[in-house]
C-alpha positions as CSV (number, residue, x, y, z in Angstrom):
1,M,0.0,0.0,0.0
2,A,3.0,2.3,0.0
3,T,2.1,3.1,-3.6
4,Y,-0.1,6.0,-2.6
5,D,2.5,7.4,-0.2
6,E,4.6,7.8,-3.3
7,I,2.2,8.8,-6.0
8,G,-0.8,10.2,-4.1
9,T,0.4,13.8,-3.7
10,T,-1.9,15.2,-6.4
11,Y,-4.5,12.5,-6.5
12,S,-7.5,14.6,-5.9
13,T,-6.8,16.8,-8.9
14,T,-7.7,14.2,-11.5
15,R,-9.5,11.5,-9.6
16,V,-12.9,13.2,-9.1
17,P,-15.7,10.7,-8.5
18,D,-18.0,10.2,-11.5
19,A,-21.7,10.5,-10.6
20,R,-22.7,7.7,-12.9
21,I,-20.3,5.3,-11.3
22,Q,-21.3,6.6,-7.9
23,A,-24.9,5.7,-8.7
24,Q,-24.0,2.2,-9.6
25,I,-22.1,1.7,-6.4
26,D,-25.0,3.2,-4.4
27,R,-27.3,0.6,-6.0
28,G,-25.0,-2.1,-4.9
29,L,-25.0,-0.9,-1.3
30,G,-28.8,-1.2,-1.3
31,D,-30.5,-0.1,1.9
32,A,-27.3,-0.2,4.0
33,A,-27.5,2.6,6.5
34,T,-23.9,2.1,7.8
35,V,-20.9,1.6,5.5
36,V,-17.2,1.1,6.0
37,N,-15.0,2.2,3.0
38,V,-12.0,0.0,2.9
39,G,-8.9,1.3,1.2
40,A,-10.8,4.6,1.1
41,G,-8.1,6.8,-0.2
42,A,-9.3,10.4,-0.5
43,G,-12.9,9.4,0.0
44,S,-14.0,8.8,-3.6
45,Y,-17.5,7.3,-3.9
46,E,-18.3,7.4,-0.2
47,P,-22.1,7.6,-0.3
48,A,-24.1,10.5,1.0
49,G,-27.0,10.0,3.4
50,R,-25.4,7.0,5.1
51,E,-23.2,6.7,8.2
52,V,-19.7,6.1,6.8
53,V,-16.4,5.2,8.4
54,A,-13.3,5.1,6.2
55,V,-10.2,2.9,6.6
56,E,-7.0,3.8,4.7
57,P,-3.3,2.9,5.3
58,S,-1.7,5.9,3.5
59,A,-1.2,9.1,5.5
60,V,-0.8,10.9,2.1
61,M,-4.2,9.8,0.9
62,I,-5.8,10.6,4.3
63,G,-4.4,14.1,3.9
64,H,-6.4,14.5,0.7
65,R,-9.7,13.8,2.4
66,P,-11.8,17.0,2.2
67,P,-13.1,18.8,5.2
68,G,-16.3,17.2,6.5
69,S,-15.6,13.8,5.0
70,A,-16.2,10.6,6.9
71,P,-13.9,9.8,9.9
72,C,-11.0,7.8,8.8
73,L,-9.0,5.1,10.6
74,Q,-5.4,4.5,9.5
75,A,-5.2,0.8,9.0
76,S,-4.9,-1.9,6.4
77,A,-7.7,-3.9,4.8
78,E,-6.2,-7.1,6.2
79,S,-6.6,-6.0,9.8
80,L,-9.7,-3.8,10.2
81,P,-9.8,-2.3,13.7
82,L,-13.5,-2.9,13.9
83,A,-15.8,-5.3,15.7
84,D,-17.6,-8.1,14.0
85,G,-20.9,-7.1,12.3
86,T,-20.4,-3.4,12.9
87,F,-21.7,-2.3,9.5
88,D,-24.5,-3.0,7.1
89,A,-22.1,-2.9,4.2
90,A,-18.4,-2.8,3.4
91,M,-17.2,-1.2,0.1
92,A,-13.8,-1.2,-1.6
93,V,-13.2,1.0,-4.8
94,L,-10.3,0.3,-7.1
95,T,-8.1,-0.8,-4.2
96,V,-8.0,-4.6,-4.0
97,H,-5.0,-4.8,-6.4
98,H,-3.0,-2.9,-3.8
99,W,-3.7,-5.3,-0.9
100,D,-1.0,-7.7,0.3
101,D,-3.5,-10.5,1.0
102,L,-6.7,-10.4,-0.9
103,Q,-8.2,-13.4,0.9
104,R,-7.6,-11.9,4.3
105,G,-8.8,-8.5,3.2
106,I,-12.1,-9.8,1.9
107,A,-12.5,-12.0,4.9
108,E,-12.2,-8.9,7.1
109,M,-14.8,-7.1,5.0
110,R,-17.2,-10.0,5.4
111,R,-16.4,-10.2,9.2
112,V,-17.4,-6.5,9.8
113,A,-20.3,-6.2,7.4
114,R,-23.3,-8.2,6.1
115,R,-22.9,-6.9,2.5
116,V,-19.8,-6.4,0.5
117,V,-19.4,-4.2,-2.7
118,I,-16.1,-4.2,-4.5
119,L,-15.2,-2.2,-7.6
120,T,-12.3,-3.6,-9.5
121,W,-10.9,-4.2,-13.0
122,D,-10.7,-7.4,-15.1
123,A,-7.1,-7.3,-16.2
124,T,-7.8,-9.6,-19.2
125,Y,-9.2,-6.4,-20.8
126,G,-5.6,-5.1,-21.1
127,D,-5.3,-6.9,-24.4
128,E,-8.6,-5.3,-25.6
129,F,-8.1,-1.7,-24.5
130,W,-6.3,0.3,-27.3
131,L,-4.0,2.1,-24.9
132,T,-2.4,-0.9,-23.3
133,R,-2.7,-3.2,-26.3
134,D,-1.2,-0.9,-28.9
135,Y,1.0,1.6,-27.0
136,L,1.7,0.6,-23.4
137,R,2.0,-3.1,-23.4
138,A,4.3,-3.1,-20.4
139,S,1.3,-2.3,-18.3
140,I,-0.5,-5.5,-19.3
141,E,1.9,-7.9,-17.6
142,F,2.2,-5.5,-14.7
143,D,-1.5,-5.3,-14.1
144,E,-2.1,-9.1,-14.7
145,A,0.2,-9.7,-11.8
146,R,-1.6,-7.2,-9.5
147,F,-5.3,-7.5,-10.2
148,P,-7.0,-10.5,-8.9
149,A,-9.2,-12.5,-11.3
150,I,-12.9,-11.5,-11.1
151,D,-13.8,-15.1,-10.5
152,R,-11.4,-15.2,-7.5
153,V,-13.0,-12.1,-6.0
154,A,-16.5,-13.6,-6.5
155,E,-15.3,-16.9,-5.0
156,L,-14.1,-15.1,-1.9
157,L,-17.4,-13.3,-1.5
158,G,-19.1,-16.6,-1.3
159,P,-22.0,-18.4,-3.0
160,G,-24.4,-16.2,-5.0
161,A,-21.9,-13.4,-5.6
162,V,-23.0,-11.0,-8.4
163,V,-20.7,-9.4,-11.0
164,D,-22.0,-6.2,-12.6
165,P,-20.3,-4.5,-15.6
166,V,-19.5,-0.9,-15.0
167,P,-19.6,1.1,-18.3
168,V,-17.1,4.0,-18.5
169,P,-18.6,7.2,-19.9
170,H,-16.7,9.1,-22.5
171,D,-16.4,12.1,-20.2
172,C,-15.7,10.2,-17.0
173,T,-14.5,12.6,-14.3
174,D,-12.5,9.9,-12.4
175,G,-9.2,9.6,-14.2
176,F,-8.5,5.9,-13.6
177,C,-6.5,4.1,-16.3
178,A,-9.2,3.6,-19.0
179,A,-11.2,6.7,-18.2
180,Y,-9.8,8.6,-21.1
181,W,-10.6,6.0,-23.7
182,R,-12.1,8.7,-26.0
183,R,-9.6,11.5,-24.9
184,P,-6.3,10.0,-25.9
185,A,-4.3,13.2,-25.5
186,A,-4.9,13.0,-21.7
187,Y,-2.4,10.1,-21.4
188,L,0.3,12.4,-22.6
189,D,-0.2,14.6,-19.5
190,P,2.2,13.7,-16.7
191,A,-0.3,15.0,-14.1
192,V,-2.9,12.5,-15.4
193,R,-0.4,9.6,-15.4
194,A,0.8,10.5,-12.0
195,N,-2.5,9.5,-10.5
196,I,-3.0,6.2,-12.4
197,S,-1.0,3.7,-10.3
198,N,0.2,1.4,-13.1
199,L,1.3,4.2,-15.3
200,A,3.0,6.1,-12.4
201,R,4.9,3.0,-11.3
202,L,6.1,2.0,-14.8
203,G,7.4,5.5,-15.5
204,D,10.2,5.5,-18.0
205,E,9.2,2.1,-19.3
206,L,6.3,3.8,-21.1
207,D,8.3,6.5,-22.9
208,D,8.5,4.7,-26.3
209,G,4.8,4.0,-26.3
210,L,3.8,7.5,-25.3
211,E,6.0,8.9,-28.0
212,R,4.2,6.7,-30.6
213,L,0.9,7.8,-29.2
214,R,2.0,11.5,-29.5
215,A,3.1,10.9,-33.1
216,D,-0.1,9.1,-34.0
217,L,-2.3,11.9,-32.6
218,A,-0.3,14.5,-34.5
219,S,-0.5,12.6,-37.8
220,G,-4.1,11.7,-37.4
221,A,-3.3,8.0,-37.4
222,W,-5.0,7.4,-34.0
223,Q,-8.2,9.2,-35.2
224,R,-8.4,7.1,-38.3
225,K,-7.8,3.8,-36.6
226,Y,-10.2,4.5,-33.7
227,L,-12.8,6.5,-35.5
228,S,-15.6,4.1,-34.3
229,L,-14.8,5.1,-30.7
230,L,-15.5,8.8,-31.3
231,G,-19.2,8.1,-31.7
232,L,-19.7,6.1,-28.5
233,N,-20.9,7.6,-25.3
234,E,-19.7,4.7,-23.0
235,V,-17.7,1.5,-23.3
236,D,-17.1,-1.7,-21.3
237,V,-13.4,-1.8,-20.7
238,G,-13.5,-4.4,-17.9
239,Y,-14.5,-2.5,-14.8
240,R,-16.7,-4.6,-12.6
241,I,-18.6,-4.4,-9.4
242,V,-18.4,-7.7,-7.5
243,R,-20.9,-7.9,-4.6
244,T,-22.6,-10.2,-2.3
245,A,-26.2,-11.0,-3.3
């Protein structure tokens, strides 16, 4: 989890929660009145109108939590400092790939809450997403090693776990890795890459691919190749909510 102590210093500038994704997470939380947000970061997607407690290991990320946000405990997912059955629901948003022990972290979520909602990414989509497939292939192997398989997450949630696709809108406000699928020039911005963990960690390994992307945008080659994307309002690029039934 030290990742965000290293790269989280400007996180809140590009990682603004998207209202459409927020709505889907809220639907997953159902009627839960009390929620613990595990790996909470700067507080993205914490629901309004519910009693929320956040848990986050990184002091840097805790420092980005806005005034008035939910109280936050500095702790890891694998060792939640909470009593059994304290919450109606536990949520985890784009964080499980940073955990040291997925099985233990999910077991902790199930211990403290009756419902679990996890937003994650299916890394097999790395070979389908134009950015990683055609320009930044180093990130595919990197992410396949980090992101747990969706089936594994569902298995750990127990029988009846539900997997919901999360379409990414073309103007998504949350700048995670595939958020700019229709805005390719954004990936050339160091400030954007700094707040996408895989791109930030790979750093110089991406230089050749980024230069090719820059050249293709300047020549119009990208626009010609991906013309079909420019007419879409949203796409499925592998983001999934995995939740207990």
